[in-house]
C-alpha positions in Angstrom: -1.6 -1.8 1.9 -3.8 -4.9 1.3 -0.5 -6.9 0.4 1.2 -5.7 3.5 -2.0 -6.6 5.5 -2.1 -10.1 4.2 1.7 -10.5 4.8 1.1 -9.4 8.5 -1.8 -11.8 8.9 -0.6 -15.0 7.2 3.3 -14.8 7.7 5.8 -13.7 10.1 7.5 -11.4 7.4 9.0 -7.8 8.3 8.3 -5.1 5.7 8.8 -1.3 5.2 6.2 0.9 3.8 7.4 3.9 2.1 4.9 6.5 0.7 5.3 9.6 -1.6 2.8 11.6 0.4 3.1 12.9 4.1 -0.1 11.0 5.0 -1.4 7.4 4.1 -3.9 7.3 1.4 -1.9 7.6 -1.8 -3.4 9.5 -4.6 -6.5 10.0 -2.4 -4.6 12.9 -0.6 -4.7 14.8 -3.8 -8.2 13.9 -5.0 -10.9 16.8 -5.3 -13.1 17.0 -2.2 -16.2 15.7 -4.3 -14.5 12.6 -5.4 -15.8 9.2 -4.2 -15.2 5.5 -4.8 -16.8 4.1 -8.1 -17.6 0.9 -6.3 -19.1 0.0 -3.1 -16.8 0.7 -0.1 -17.2 -2.9 1.0 -15.0 -4.0 -1.9 -12.2 -1.7 -1.1 -9.4 -1.5 1.5 -7.7 -4.2 3.6 -8.9 -7.7 4.8 -8.4 -6.8 8.4 -10.5 -3.5 8.6 -13.7 -2.8 6.9 -14.0 0.5 5.0 -17.8 0.4 4.5 -20.3 1.9 6.9 -22.6 -1.0 6.1 -25.3 1.4 4.8 -27.3 1.3 1.7 -27.5 4.7 0.0 -30.9 6.1 0.1 -30.7 9.1 -2.2 -28.8 10.2 -5.4 -27.3 8.3 -8.3 -26.1 5.5 -5.9 -29.6 5.0 -4.5 -30.2 1.3 -3.4 -26.5 0.4 -3.6 -23.6 0.1 -1.0 -22.2 3.3 0.3 -19.4 4.9 -1.6 -16.5 6.3 0.7 -15.4 9.9 0.1 -11.7 10.8 -0.4 -11.5 12.0 3.3 -13.0 8.8 4.5 -10.6 6.8 2.5 -7.7 8.8 3.8 -8.9 8.4 7.3 -9.3 4.8 6.9 -5.7 4.3 5.6 -4.4 6.4 8.4 -6.3 4.3 11.0 -4.9 1.1 9.2 -1.4 2.5 9.4 -1.6 3.4 13.1 -3.5 0.4 14.5 -2.5 -2.3 12.1 1.2 -1.6 11.1 
């Protein structure tokens, strides 16, 4: 989706997006509920919409670092991108 987002921002191209799953989010639709990103959410997603909550985690193994989105948050994010951007 990041490539499509850039095309929409920087060109007048038309594209078709076809997915394997019923909802946007790719393999995140199949991920176990406890799975999160392994990098800060601010580094993930498309350029036109921030995924990160802009928070620093206060507890756990990620304490002191940028928030890590859950699978549900990622799927909701990509659903929003598909509905609002494309």
